[in-house]
Chimera marker file (.cmm) of the C-alpha trace (Angstrom):
<marker_set name="trace">
<marker id="1" x="-48.032" y="46.583" z="35.408" r="1" g="1" b="0" radius="0.5"/>
<marker id="2" x="-44.932" y="45.282" z="34.012" r="1" g="1" b="0" radius="0.5"/>
<marker id="3" x="-44.300" y="42.059" z="32.567" r="1" g="1" b="0" radius="0.5"/>
<marker id="4" x="-42.307" y="39.510" z="34.660" r="1" g="1" b="0" radius="0.5"/>
<marker id="5" x="-39.873" y="38.934" z="31.775" r="1" g="1" b="0" radius="0.5"/>
<marker id="6" x="-39.056" y="42.550" z="31.282" r="1" g="1" b="0" radius="0.5"/>
<marker id="7" x="-36.161" y="44.078" z="33.209" r="1" g="1" b="0" radius="0.5"/>
<marker id="8" x="-36.861" y="46.887" z="35.135" r="1" g="1" b="0" radius="0.5"/>
<marker id="9" x="-34.244" y="49.057" z="36.951" r="1" g="1" b="0" radius="0.5"/>
<marker id="10" x="-36.058" y="48.125" z="40.299" r="1" g="1" b="0" radius="0.5"/>
<marker id="11" x="-36.426" y="44.543" z="39.742" r="1" g="1" b="0" radius="0.5"/>
<marker id="12" x="-33.749" y="41.901" z="40.654" r="1" g="1" b="0" radius="0.5"/>
<marker id="13" x="-32.485" y="39.622" z="37.865" r="1" g="1" b="0" radius="0.5"/>
<marker id="14" x="-33.484" y="35.991" z="38.322" r="1" g="1" b="0" radius="0.5"/>
<marker id="15" x="-30.832" y="33.293" z="38.169" r="1" g="1" b="0" radius="0.5"/>
<marker id="16" x="-31.792" y="30.852" z="35.555" r="1" g="1" b="0" radius="0.5"/>
<marker id="17" x="-30.426" y="27.878" z="37.294" r="1" g="1" b="0" radius="0.5"/>
<marker id="18" x="-30.622" y="27.482" z="41.067" r="1" g="1" b="0" radius="0.5"/>
<marker id="19" x="-27.795" y="25.734" z="42.622" r="1" g="1" b="0" radius="0.5"/>
<marker id="20" x="-28.628" y="22.902" z="45.000" r="1" g="1" b="0" radius="0.5"/>
<marker id="21" x="-25.069" y="22.229" z="45.841" r="1" g="1" b="0" radius="0.5"/>
<marker id="22" x="-23.030" y="24.514" z="48.069" r="1" g="1" b="0" radius="0.5"/>
<marker id="23" x="-19.271" y="24.575" z="48.440" r="1" g="1" b="0" radius="0.5"/>
<marker id="24" x="-19.602" y="22.723" z="51.628" r="1" g="1" b="0" radius="0.5"/>
<marker id="25" x="-21.368" y="19.671" z="49.939" r="1" g="1" b="0" radius="0.5"/>
<marker id="26" x="-18.523" y="19.712" z="47.184" r="1" g="1" b="0" radius="0.5"/>
<marker id="27" x="-15.871" y="19.755" z="49.599" r="1" g="1" b="0" radius="0.5"/>
<marker id="28" x="-17.290" y="16.997" z="51.721" r="1" g="1" b="0" radius="0.5"/>
<marker id="29" x="-17.867" y="14.792" z="48.555" r="1" g="1" b="0" radius="0.5"/>
<marker id="30" x="-14.087" y="15.007" z="47.919" r="1" g="1" b="0" radius="0.5"/>
<marker id="31" x="-13.320" y="12.753" z="50.813" r="1" g="1" b="0" radius="0.5"/>
<marker id="32" x="-16.159" y="10.048" z="50.087" r="1" g="1" b="0" radius="0.5"/>
<marker id="33" x="-16.006" y="6.931" z="47.880" r="1" g="1" b="0" radius="0.5"/>
<marker id="34" x="-16.353" y="8.964" z="44.851" r="1" g="1" b="0" radius="0.5"/>
<marker id="35" x="-12.464" y="9.313" z="44.608" r="1" g="1" b="0" radius="0.5"/>
<marker id="36" x="-12.132" y="5.546" z="44.588" r="1" g="1" b="0" radius="0.5"/>
<marker id="37" x="-14.489" y="5.112" z="41.593" r="1" g="1" b="0" radius="0.5"/>
<marker id="38" x="-12.414" y="7.725" z="39.837" r="1" g="1" b="0" radius="0.5"/>
<marker id="39" x="-9.269" y="5.898" z="40.462" r="1" g="1" b="0" radius="0.5"/>
<marker id="40" x="-11.043" y="2.743" z="39.228" r="1" g="1" b="0" radius="0.5"/>
<marker id="41" x="-11.967" y="4.696" z="35.995" r="1" g="1" b="0" radius="0.5"/>
<marker id="42" x="-8.434" y="5.545" z="35.469" r="1" g="1" b="0" radius="0.5"/>
<marker id="43" x="-7.127" y="1.929" z="36.133" r="1" g="1" b="0" radius="0.5"/>
<marker id="44" x="-9.677" y="0.731" z="33.678" r="1" g="1" b="0" radius="0.5"/>
<marker id="45" x="-8.329" y="3.195" z="31.087" r="1" g="1" b="0" radius="0.5"/>
<marker id="46" x="-4.846" y="2.287" z="31.752" r="1" g="1" b="0" radius="0.5"/>
<marker id="47" x="-5.604" y="-1.465" z="31.457" r="1" g="1" b="0" radius="0.5"/>
<marker id="48" x="-7.403" y="-0.569" z="28.213" r="1" g="1" b="0" radius="0.5"/>
<marker id="49" x="-4.544" y="1.202" z="26.735" r="1" g="1" b="0" radius="0.5"/>
<marker id="50" x="-2.152" y="-1.629" z="27.814" r="1" g="1" b="0" radius="0.5"/>
<marker id="51" x="-4.219" y="-4.058" z="26.097" r="1" g="1" b="0" radius="0.5"/>
<marker id="52" x="-4.299" y="-2.055" z="22.706" r="1" g="1" b="0" radius="0.5"/>
<marker id="53" x="-0.703" y="-1.617" z="23.056" r="1" g="1" b="0" radius="0.5"/>
<marker id="54" x="-0.319" y="-5.398" z="23.551" r="1" g="1" b="0" radius="0.5"/>
<marker id="55" x="-2.319" y="-6.048" z="20.455" r="1" g="1" b="0" radius="0.5"/>
<marker id="56" x="-0.766" y="-3.432" z="18.205" r="1" g="1" b="0" radius="0.5"/>
<marker id="57" x="3.003" y="-3.809" z="19.087" r="1" g="1" b="0" radius="0.5"/>
<marker id="58" x="3.446" y="-7.274" z="17.511" r="1" g="1" b="0" radius="0.5"/>
<marker id="59" x="2.353" y="-5.530" z="14.292" r="1" g="1" b="0" radius="0.5"/>
<marker id="60" x="4.922" y="-2.982" z="14.785" r="1" g="1" b="0" radius="0.5"/>
<marker id="61" x="7.767" y="-5.502" z="15.520" r="1" g="1" b="0" radius="0.5"/>
<marker id="62" x="6.707" y="-8.103" z="12.888" r="1" g="1" b="0" radius="0.5"/>
<marker id="63" x="5.311" y="-6.068" z="9.928" r="1" g="1" b="0" radius="0.5"/>
<marker id="64" x="3.313" y="-7.915" z="7.358" r="1" g="1" b="0" radius="0.5"/>
<marker id="65" x="5.468" y="-8.244" z="4.485" r="1" g="1" b="0" radius="0.5"/>
<marker id="66" x="4.091" y="-7.638" z="0.800" r="1" g="1" b="0" radius="0.5"/>
<marker id="67" x="3.537" y="-10.846" z="-1.471" r="1" g="1" b="0" radius="0.5"/>
<marker id="68" x="6.828" y="-12.212" z="-2.267" r="1" g="1" b="0" radius="0.5"/>
<marker id="69" x="8.488" y="-14.968" z="-4.332" r="1" g="1" b="0" radius="0.5"/>
<marker id="70" x="8.136" y="-18.084" z="-2.723" r="1" g="1" b="0" radius="0.5"/>
<marker id="71" x="11.357" y="-19.854" z="-4.216" r="1" g="1" b="0" radius="0.5"/>
<marker id="72" x="13.993" y="-19.103" z="-7.050" r="1" g="1" b="0" radius="0.5"/>
<marker id="73" x="12.295" y="-21.816" z="-9.083" r="1" g="1" b="0" radius="0.5"/>
<marker id="74" x="9.113" y="-19.667" z="-9.302" r="1" g="1" b="0" radius="0.5"/>
<marker id="75" x="11.131" y="-16.617" z="-10.234" r="1" g="1" b="0" radius="0.5"/>
<marker id="76" x="12.985" y="-18.671" z="-12.962" r="1" g="1" b="0" radius="0.5"/>
<marker id="77" x="9.885" y="-20.153" z="-14.203" r="1" g="1" b="0" radius="0.5"/>
<marker id="78" x="7.906" y="-17.005" z="-14.319" r="1" g="1" b="0" radius="0.5"/>
<marker id="79" x="10.762" y="-15.146" z="-16.009" r="1" g="1" b="0" radius="0.5"/>
<marker id="80" x="11.092" y="-17.716" z="-18.735" r="1" g="1" b="0" radius="0.5"/>
<marker id="81" x="7.290" y="-17.373" z="-19.504" r="1" g="1" b="0" radius="0.5"/>
<marker id="82" x="7.707" y="-13.614" z="-19.700" r="1" g="1" b="0" radius="0.5"/>
<marker id="83" x="10.602" y="-13.961" z="-21.874" r="1" g="1" b="0" radius="0.5"/>
<marker id="84" x="8.645" y="-16.185" z="-24.327" r="1" g="1" b="0" radius="0.5"/>
<marker id="85" x="5.789" y="-13.772" z="-24.384" r="1" g="1" b="0" radius="0.5"/>
<marker id="86" x="8.121" y="-11.064" z="-25.090" r="1" g="1" b="0" radius="0.5"/>
<marker id="87" x="9.640" y="-12.939" z="-28.145" r="1" g="1" b="0" radius="0.5"/>
<marker id="88" x="6.385" y="-14.026" z="-29.516" r="1" g="1" b="0" radius="0.5"/>
<marker id="89" x="4.864" y="-10.482" z="-29.121" r="1" g="1" b="0" radius="0.5"/>
<marker id="90" x="7.791" y="-8.725" z="-30.891" r="1" g="1" b="0" radius="0.5"/>
<marker id="91" x="8.026" y="-11.253" z="-33.721" r="1" g="1" b="0" radius="0.5"/>
<marker id="92" x="4.420" y="-10.994" z="-34.683" r="1" g="1" b="0" radius="0.5"/>
<marker id="93" x="3.749" y="-9.305" z="-37.965" r="1" g="1" b="0" radius="0.5"/>
<marker id="94" x="2.275" y="-5.749" z="-37.855" r="1" g="1" b="0" radius="0.5"/>
<marker id="95" x="-0.807" y="-6.723" z="-39.785" r="1" g="1" b="0" radius="0.5"/>
<marker id="96" x="-1.625" y="-9.564" z="-37.760" r="1" g="1" b="0" radius="0.5"/>
<marker id="97" x="-5.078" y="-9.143" z="-36.097" r="1" g="1" b="0" radius="0.5"/>
<marker id="98" x="-3.949" y="-10.644" z="-32.743" r="1" g="1" b="0" radius="0.5"/>
<marker id="99" x="-1.061" y="-8.207" z="-32.264" r="1" g="1" b="0" radius="0.5"/>
<marker id="100" x="-3.117" y="-5.672" z="-30.091" r="1" g="1" b="0" radius="0.5"/>
<marker id="101" x="-4.460" y="-8.454" z="-27.920" r="1" g="1" b="0" radius="0.5"/>
<marker id="102" x="-0.960" y="-10.017" z="-27.668" r="1" g="1" b="0" radius="0.5"/>
<marker id="103" x="0.467" y="-6.567" z="-26.631" r="1" g="1" b="0" radius="0.5"/>
<marker id="104" x="-2.212" y="-5.969" z="-24.234" r="1" g="1" b="0" radius="0.5"/>
<marker id="105" x="-1.507" y="-9.719" z="-22.589" r="1" g="1" b="0" radius="0.5"/>
<marker id="106" x="2.245" y="-8.641" z="-22.484" r="1" g="1" b="0" radius="0.5"/>
<marker id="107" x="1.738" y="-5.403" z="-20.779" r="1" g="1" b="0" radius="0.5"/>
<marker id="108" x="-0.456" y="-7.094" z="-18.088" r="1" g="1" b="0" radius="0.5"/>
<marker id="109" x="2.097" y="-10.040" z="-17.791" r="1" g="1" b="0" radius="0.5"/>
<marker id="110" x="4.964" y="-7.548" z="-17.418" r="1" g="1" b="0" radius="0.5"/>
<marker id="111" x="3.184" y="-5.362" z="-14.868" r="1" g="1" b="0" radius="0.5"/>
<marker id="112" x="2.444" y="-8.233" z="-12.809" r="1" g="1" b="0" radius="0.5"/>
<marker id="113" x="6.139" y="-9.544" z="-13.064" r="1" g="1" b="0" radius="0.5"/>
<marker id="114" x="7.399" y="-6.244" z="-12.236" r="1" g="1" b="0" radius="0.5"/>
<marker id="115" x="4.775" y="-5.658" z="-9.416" r="1" g="1" b="0" radius="0.5"/>
<marker id="116" x="5.651" y="-9.184" z="-7.935" r="1" g="1" b="0" radius="0.5"/>
<marker id="117" x="9.558" y="-8.980" z="-8.083" r="1" g="1" b="0" radius="0.5"/>
<marker id="118" x="10.555" y="-5.250" z="-7.637" r="1" g="1" b="0" radius="0.5"/>
<marker id="119" x="10.342" y="-5.259" z="-4.133" r="1" g="1" b="0" radius="0.5"/>
<marker id="120" x="12.342" y="-8.419" z="-3.454" r="1" g="1" b="0" radius="0.5"/>
<marker id="121" x="15.720" y="-7.324" z="-2.151" r="1" g="1" b="0" radius="0.5"/>
<marker id="122" x="17.185" y="-10.594" z="-2.791" r="1" g="1" b="0" radius="0.5"/>
<marker id="123" x="16.439" y="-10.087" z="-6.552" r="1" g="1" b="0" radius="0.5"/>
<marker id="124" x="17.531" y="-6.387" z="-6.948" r="1" g="1" b="0" radius="0.5"/>
<marker id="125" x="21.120" y="-7.204" z="-7.395" r="1" g="1" b="0" radius="0.5"/>
<marker id="126" x="20.804" y="-10.029" z="-9.927" r="1" g="1" b="0" radius="0.5"/>
<marker id="127" x="21.931" y="-9.517" z="-13.433" r="1" g="1" b="0" radius="0.5"/>
<marker id="128" x="18.703" y="-11.439" z="-14.686" r="1" g="1" b="0" radius="0.5"/>
<marker id="129" x="16.367" y="-9.156" z="-12.940" r="1" g="1" b="0" radius="0.5"/>
<marker id="130" x="18.188" y="-6.036" z="-14.116" r="1" g="1" b="0" radius="0.5"/>
<marker id="131" x="18.254" y="-6.992" z="-17.789" r="1" g="1" b="0" radius="0.5"/>
<marker id="132" x="14.641" y="-8.242" z="-17.797" r="1" g="1" b="0" radius="0.5"/>
<marker id="133" x="13.581" y="-5.136" z="-16.133" r="1" g="1" b="0" radius="0.5"/>
<marker id="134" x="15.269" y="-3.024" z="-18.811" r="1" g="1" b="0" radius="0.5"/>
<marker id="135" x="13.788" y="-5.185" z="-21.581" r="1" g="1" b="0" radius="0.5"/>
<marker id="136" x="10.354" y="-4.952" z="-20.174" r="1" g="1" b="0" radius="0.5"/>
<marker id="137" x="10.718" y="-1.194" z="-19.821" r="1" g="1" b="0" radius="0.5"/>
<marker id="138" x="11.874" y="-0.836" z="-23.519" r="1" g="1" b="0" radius="0.5"/>
<marker id="139" x="8.976" y="-3.041" z="-24.853" r="1" g="1" b="0" radius="0.5"/>
<marker id="140" x="6.299" y="-1.327" z="-22.631" r="1" g="1" b="0" radius="0.5"/>
<marker id="141" x="7.531" y="2.191" z="-23.389" r="1" g="1" b="0" radius="0.5"/>
<marker id="142" x="7.504" y="1.509" z="-27.124" r="1" g="1" b="0" radius="0.5"/>
<marker id="143" x="3.930" y="0.208" z="-27.186" r="1" g="1" b="0" radius="0.5"/>
<marker id="144" x="2.711" y="2.909" z="-24.805" r="1" g="1" b="0" radius="0.5"/>
<marker id="145" x="4.304" y="5.650" z="-27.081" r="1" g="1" b="0" radius="0.5"/>
<marker id="146" x="3.585" y="4.427" z="-30.390" r="1" g="1" b="0" radius="0.5"/>
<marker id="147" x="0.585" y="2.134" z="-29.981" r="1" g="1" b="0" radius="0.5"/>
<marker id="148" x="0.101" y="-1.748" z="-30.056" r="1" g="1" b="0" radius="0.5"/>
<marker id="149" x="0.406" y="-2.123" z="-33.927" r="1" g="1" b="0" radius="0.5"/>
<marker id="150" x="3.653" y="-0.087" z="-34.262" r="1" g="1" b="0" radius="0.5"/>
<marker id="151" x="6.665" y="-2.220" z="-35.230" r="1" g="1" b="0" radius="0.5"/>
<marker id="152" x="9.639" y="-2.052" z="-33.081" r="1" g="1" b="0" radius="0.5"/>
<marker id="153" x="12.694" y="-0.324" z="-34.777" r="1" g="1" b="0" radius="0.5"/>
<marker id="154" x="15.516" y="-2.840" z="-35.772" r="1" g="1" b="0" radius="0.5"/>
<marker id="155" x="17.900" y="-1.513" z="-33.220" r="1" g="1" b="0" radius="0.5"/>
<marker id="156" x="15.351" y="-1.586" z="-30.383" r="1" g="1" b="0" radius="0.5"/>
<marker id="157" x="14.330" y="-5.001" z="-31.402" r="1" g="1" b="0" radius="0.5"/>
<marker id="158" x="17.963" y="-6.405" z="-31.456" r="1" g="1" b="0" radius="0.5"/>
<marker id="159" x="18.942" y="-4.783" z="-28.075" r="1" g="1" b="0" radius="0.5"/>
<marker id="160" x="15.703" y="-6.266" z="-26.409" r="1" g="1" b="0" radius="0.5"/>
<marker id="161" x="16.497" y="-9.919" z="-28.005" r="1" g="1" b="0" radius="0.5"/>
<marker id="162" x="19.912" y="-9.471" z="-26.720" r="1" g="1" b="0" radius="0.5"/>
<marker id="163" x="19.045" y="-8.572" z="-23.490" r="1" g="1" b="0" radius="0.5"/>
<marker id="164" x="16.500" y="-11.635" z="-23.317" r="1" g="1" b="0" radius="0.5"/>
<marker id="165" x="19.540" y="-13.947" z="-24.348" r="1" g="1" b="0" radius="0.5"/>
<marker id="166" x="21.479" y="-12.338" z="-21.319" r="1" g="1" b="0" radius="0.5"/>
<marker id="167" x="18.571" y="-12.942" z="-19.029" r="1" g="1" b="0" radius="0.5"/>
<marker id="168" x="18.426" y="-16.595" z="-20.107" r="1" g="1" b="0" radius="0.5"/>
<marker id="169" x="22.017" y="-17.174" z="-19.488" r="1" g="1" b="0" radius="0.5"/>
<marker id="170" x="21.836" y="-15.503" z="-16.192" r="1" g="1" b="0" radius="0.5"/>
<marker id="171" x="19.138" y="-17.749" z="-15.142" r="1" g="1" b="0" radius="0.5"/>
<marker id="172" x="20.906" y="-20.772" z="-16.085" r="1" g="1" b="0" radius="0.5"/>
<marker id="173" x="23.906" y="-19.678" z="-13.998" r="1" g="1" b="0" radius="0.5"/>
<marker id="174" x="21.610" y="-18.742" z="-11.216" r="1" g="1" b="0" radius="0.5"/>
<marker id="175" x="22.399" y="-15.022" z="-11.321" r="1" g="1" b="0" radius="0.5"/>
<link id1="1" id2="2" r="1" g="1" b="0" radius="0.2"/>
<link id1="2" id2="3" r="1" g="1" b="0" radius="0.2"/>
<link id1="3" id2="4" r="1" g="1" b="0" radius="0.2"/>
<link id1="4" id2="5" r="1" g="1" b="0" radius="0.2"/>
<link id1="5" id2="6" r="1" g="1" b="0" radius="0.2"/>
<link id1="6" id2="7" r="1" g="1" b="0" radius="0.2"/>
<link id1="7" id2="8" r="1" g="1" b="0" radius="0.2"/>
<link id1="8" id2="9" r="1" g="1" b="0" radius="0.2"/>
<link id1="9" id2="10" r="1" g="1" b="0" radius="0.2"/>
<link id1="10" id2="11" r="1" g="1" b="0" radius="0.2"/>
<link id1="11" id2="12" r="1" g="1" b="0" radius="0.2"/>
<link id1="12" id2="13" r="1" g="1" b="0" radius="0.2"/>
<link id1="13" id2="14" r="1" g="1" b="0" radius="0.2"/>
<link id1="14" id2="15" r="1" g="1" b="0" radius="0.2"/>
<link id1="15" id2="16" r="1" g="1" b="0" radius="0.2"/>
<link id1="16" id2="17" r="1" g="1" b="0" radius="0.2"/>
<link id1="17" id2="18" r="1" g="1" b="0" radius="0.2"/>
<link id1="18" id2="19" r="1" g="1" b="0" radius="0.2"/>
<link id1="19" id2="20" r="1" g="1" b="0" radius="0.2"/>
<link id1="20" id2="21" r="1" g="1" b="0" radius="0.2"/>
<link id1="21" id2="22" r="1" g="1" b="0" radius="0.2"/>
<link id1="22" id2="23" r="1" g="1" b="0" radius="0.2"/>
<link id1="23" id2="24" r="1" g="1" b="0" radius="0.2"/>
<link id1="24" id2="25" r="1" g="1" b="0" radius="0.2"/>
<link id1="25" id2="26" r="1" g="1" b="0" radius="0.2"/>
<link id1="26" id2="27" r="1" g="1" b="0" radius="0.2"/>
<link id1="27" id2="28" r="1" g="1" b="0" radius="0.2"/>
<link id1="28" id2="29" r="1" g="1" b="0" radius="0.2"/>
<link id1="29" id2="30" r="1" g="1" b="0" radius="0.2"/>
<link id1="30" id2="31" r="1" g="1" b="0" radius="0.2"/>
<link id1="31" id2="32" r="1" g="1" b="0" radius="0.2"/>
<link id1="32" id2="33" r="1" g="1" b="0" radius="0.2"/>
<link id1="33" id2="34" r="1" g="1" b="0" radius="0.2"/>
<link id1="34" id2="35" r="1" g="1" b="0" radius="0.2"/>
<link id1="35" id2="36" r="1" g="1" b="0" radius="0.2"/>
<link id1="36" id2="37" r="1" g="1" b="0" radius="0.2"/>
<link id1="37" id2="38" r="1" g="1" b="0" radius="0.2"/>
<link id1="38" id2="39" r="1" g="1" b="0" radius="0.2"/>
<link id1="39" id2="40" r="1" g="1" b="0" radius="0.2"/>
<link id1="40" id2="41" r="1" g="1" b="0" radius="0.2"/>
<link id1="41" id2="42" r="1" g="1" b="0" radius="0.2"/>
<link id1="42" id2="43" r="1" g="1" b="0" radius="0.2"/>
<link id1="43" id2="44" r="1" g="1" b="0" radius="0.2"/>
<link id1="44" id2="45" r="1" g="1" b="0" radius="0.2"/>
<link id1="45" id2="46" r="1" g="1" b="0" radius="0.2"/>
<link id1="46" id2="47" r="1" g="1" b="0" radius="0.2"/>
<link id1="47" id2="48" r="1" g="1" b="0" radius="0.2"/>
<link id1="48" id2="49" r="1" g="1" b="0" radius="0.2"/>
<link id1="49" id2="50" r="1" g="1" b="0" radius="0.2"/>
<link id1="50" id2="51" r="1" g="1" b="0" radius="0.2"/>
<link id1="51" id2="52" r="1" g="1" b="0" radius="0.2"/>
<link id1="52" id2="53" r="1" g="1" b="0" radius="0.2"/>
<link id1="53" id2="54" r="1" g="1" b="0" radius="0.2"/>
<link id1="54" id2="55" r="1" g="1" b="0" radius="0.2"/>
<link id1="55" id2="56" r="1" g="1" b="0" radius="0.2"/>
<link id1="56" id2="57" r="1" g="1" b="0" radius="0.2"/>
<link id1="57" id2="58" r="1" g="1" b="0" radius="0.2"/>
<link id1="58" id2="59" r="1" g="1" b="0" radius="0.2"/>
<link id1="59" id2="60" r="1" g="1" b="0" radius="0.2"/>
<link id1="60" id2="61" r="1" g="1" b="0" radius="0.2"/>
<link id1="61" id2="62" r="1" g="1" b="0" radius="0.2"/>
<link id1="62" id2="63" r="1" g="1" b="0" radius="0.2"/>
<link id1="63" id2="64" r="1" g="1" b="0" radius="0.2"/>
<link id1="64" id2="65" r="1" g="1" b="0" radius="0.2"/>
<link id1="65" id2="66" r="1" g="1" b="0" radius="0.2"/>
<link id1="66" id2="67" r="1" g="1" b="0" radius="0.2"/>
<link id1="67" id2="68" r="1" g="1" b="0" radius="0.2"/>
<link id1="68" id2="69" r="1" g="1" b="0" radius="0.2"/>
<link id1="69" id2="70" r="1" g="1" b="0" radius="0.2"/>
<link id1="70" id2="71" r="1" g="1" b="0" radius="0.2"/>
<link id1="71" id2="72" r="1" g="1" b="0" radius="0.2"/>
<link id1="72" id2="73" r="1" g="1" b="0" radius="0.2"/>
<link id1="73" id2="74" r="1" g="1" b="0" radius="0.2"/>
<link id1="74" id2="75" r="1" g="1" b="0" radius="0.2"/>
<link id1="75" id2="76" r="1" g="1" b="0" radius="0.2"/>
<link id1="76" id2="77" r="1" g="1" b="0" radius="0.2"/>
<link id1="77" id2="78" r="1" g="1" b="0" radius="0.2"/>
<link id1="78" id2="79" r="1" g="1" b="0" radius="0.2"/>
<link id1="79" id2="80" r="1" g="1" b="0" radius="0.2"/>
<link id1="80" id2="81" r="1" g="1" b="0" radius="0.2"/>
<link id1="81" id2="82" r="1" g="1" b="0" radius="0.2"/>
<link id1="82" id2="83" r="1" g="1" b="0" radius="0.2"/>
<link id1="83" id2="84" r="1" g="1" b="0" radius="0.2"/>
<link id1="84" id2="85" r="1" g="1" b="0" radius="0.2"/>
<link id1="85" id2="86" r="1" g="1" b="0" radius="0.2"/>
<link id1="86" id2="87" r="1" g="1" b="0" radius="0.2"/>
<link id1="87" id2="88" r="1" g="1" b="0" radius="0.2"/>
<link id1="88" id2="89" r="1" g="1" b="0" radius="0.2"/>
<link id1="89" id2="90" r="1" g="1" b="0" radius="0.2"/>
<link id1="90" id2="91" r="1" g="1" b="0" radius="0.2"/>
<link id1="91" id2="92" r="1" g="1" b="0" radius="0.2"/>
<link id1="92" id2="93" r="1" g="1" b="0" radius="0.2"/>
<link id1="93" id2="94" r="1" g="1" b="0" radius="0.2"/>
<link id1="94" id2="95" r="1" g="1" b="0" radius="0.2"/>
<link id1="95" id2="96" r="1" g="1" b="0" radius="0.2"/>
<link id1="96" id2="97" r="1" g="1" b="0" radius="0.2"/>
<link id1="97" id2="98" r="1" g="1" b="0" radius="0.2"/>
<link id1="98" id2="99" r="1" g="1" b="0" radius="0.2"/>
<link id1="99" id2="100" r="1" g="1" b="0" radius="0.2"/>
<link id1="100" id2="101" r="1" g="1" b="0" radius="0.2"/>
<link id1="101" id2="102" r="1" g="1" b="0" radius="0.2"/>
<link id1="102" id2="103" r="1" g="1" b="0" radius="0.2"/>
<link id1="103" id2="104" r="1" g="1" b="0" radius="0.2"/>
<link id1="104" id2="105" r="1" g="1" b="0" radius="0.2"/>
<link id1="105" id2="106" r="1" g="1" b="0" radius="0.2"/>
<link id1="106" id2="107" r="1" g="1" b="0" radius="0.2"/>
<link id1="107" id2="108" r="1" g="1" b="0" radius="0.2"/>
<link id1="108" id2="109" r="1" g="1" b="0" radius="0.2"/>
<link id1="109" id2="110" r="1" g="1" b="0" radius="0.2"/>
<link id1="110" id2="111" r="1" g="1" b="0" radius="0.2"/>
<link id1="111" id2="112" r="1" g="1" b="0" radius="0.2"/>
<link id1="112" id2="113" r="1" g="1" b="0" radius="0.2"/>
<link id1="113" id2="114" r="1" g="1" b="0" radius="0.2"/>
<link id1="114" id2="115" r="1" g="1" b="0" radius="0.2"/>
<link id1="115" id2="116" r="1" g="1" b="0" radius="0.2"/>
<link id1="116" id2="117" r="1" g="1" b="0" radius="0.2"/>
<link id1="117" id2="118" r="1" g="1" b="0" radius="0.2"/>
<link id1="118" id2="119" r="1" g="1" b="0" radius="0.2"/>
<link id1="119" id2="120" r="1" g="1" b="0" radius="0.2"/>
<link id1="120" id2="121" r="1" g="1" b="0" radius="0.2"/>
<link id1="121" id2="122" r="1" g="1" b="0" radius="0.2"/>
<link id1="122" id2="123" r="1" g="1" b="0" radius="0.2"/>
<link id1="123" id2="124" r="1" g="1" b="0" radius="0.2"/>
<link id1="124" id2="125" r="1" g="1" b="0" radius="0.2"/>
<link id1="125" id2="126" r="1" g="1" b="0" radius="0.2"/>
<link id1="126" id2="127" r="1" g="1" b="0" radius="0.2"/>
<link id1="127" id2="128" r="1" g="1" b="0" radius="0.2"/>
<link id1="128" id2="129" r="1" g="1" b="0" radius="0.2"/>
<link id1="129" id2="130" r="1" g="1" b="0" radius="0.2"/>
<link id1="130" id2="131" r="1" g="1" b="0" radius="0.2"/>
<link id1="131" id2="132" r="1" g="1" b="0" radius="0.2"/>
<link id1="132" id2="133" r="1" g="1" b="0" radius="0.2"/>
<link id1="133" id2="134" r="1" g="1" b="0" radius="0.2"/>
<link id1="134" id2="135" r="1" g="1" b="0" radius="0.2"/>
<link id1="135" id2="136" r="1" g="1" b="0" radius="0.2"/>
<link id1="136" id2="137" r="1" g="1" b="0" radius="0.2"/>
<link id1="137" id2="138" r="1" g="1" b="0" radius="0.2"/>
<link id1="138" id2="139" r="1" g="1" b="0" radius="0.2"/>
<link id1="139" id2="140" r="1" g="1" b="0" radius="0.2"/>
<link id1="140" id2="141" r="1" g="1" b="0" radius="0.2"/>
<link id1="141" id2="142" r="1" g="1" b="0" radius="0.2"/>
<link id1="142" id2="143" r="1" g="1" b="0" radius="0.2"/>
<link id1="143" id2="144" r="1" g="1" b="0" radius="0.2"/>
<link id1="144" id2="145" r="1" g="1" b="0" radius="0.2"/>
<link id1="145" id2="146" r="1" g="1" b="0" radius="0.2"/>
<link id1="146" id2="147" r="1" g="1" b="0" radius="0.2"/>
<link id1="147" id2="148" r="1" g="1" b="0" radius="0.2"/>
<link id1="148" id2="149" r="1" g="1" b="0" radius="0.2"/>
<link id1="149" id2="150" r="1" g="1" b="0" radius="0.2"/>
<link id1="150" id2="151" r="1" g="1" b="0" radius="0.2"/>
<link id1="151" id2="152" r="1" g="1" b="0" radius="0.2"/>
<link id1="152" id2="153" r="1" g="1" b="0" radius="0.2"/>
<link id1="153" id2="154" r="1" g="1" b="0" radius="0.2"/>
<link id1="154" id2="155" r="1" g="1" b="0" radius="0.2"/>
<link id1="155" id2="156" r="1" g="1" b="0" radius="0.2"/>
<link id1="156" id2="157" r="1" g="1" b="0" radius="0.2"/>
<link id1="157" id2="158" r="1" g="1" b="0" radius="0.2"/>
<link id1="158" id2="159" r="1" g="1" b="0" radius="0.2"/>
<link id1="159" id2="160" r="1" g="1" b="0" radius="0.2"/>
<link id1="160" id2="161" r="1" g="1" b="0" radius="0.2"/>
<link id1="161" id2="162" r="1" g="1" b="0" radius="0.2"/>
<link id1="162" id2="163" r="1" g="1" b="0" radius="0.2"/>
<link id1="163" id2="164" r="1" g="1" b="0" radius="0.2"/>
<link id1="164" id2="165" r="1" g="1" b="0" radius="0.2"/>
<link id1="165" id2="166" r="1" g="1" b="0" radius="0.2"/>
<link id1="166" id2="167" r="1" g="1" b="0" radius="0.2"/>
<link id1="167" id2="168" r="1" g="1" b="0" radius="0.2"/>
<link id1="168" id2="169" r="1" g="1" b="0" radius="0.2"/>
<link id1="169" id2="170" r="1" g="1" b="0" radius="0.2"/>
<link id1="170" id2="171" r="1" g="1" b="0" radius="0.2"/>
<link id1="171" id2="172" r="1" g="1" b="0" radius="0.2"/>
<link id1="172" id2="173" r="1" g="1" b="0" radius="0.2"/>
<link id1="173" id2="174" r="1" g="1" b="0" radius="0.2"/>
<link id1="174" id2="175" r="1" g="1" b="0" radius="0.2"/>
</marker_set>
């Protein structure tokens, strides 16, 4: 006797799933209240998408701006503080035990100053910003390349101090 799971040429293959629905029941259900439930689901989706678009669109029209300078007074005050730090740091003796800490502090201060004011479109055209950025770049570049205890060459030091004077004059004139 043959096993019921084996296929033999004389046996009919069994359908694994028997269908309870026929094409007539499917056609009949197309005209029933199920279509209204389907349209309600679509309406729900549309309302949901409209709600999400209403929430997101203000963020697109009114983007959040990065941290910005509150006033010109703040810019002038912070720039003057950075100028003082640069002057004290580059005038320190090479053998001073605090020179490494002073350079580290200056680099942190200069990085935060640049990060805060670099994106301010109102400041990008100012002479004081341009000269200050140039001086910070020269000082930071020197200490990154040669280490915190390396003295500044006389020419570079003179140029940086000259830029600091220029920045102070520009700040006094409101530029």
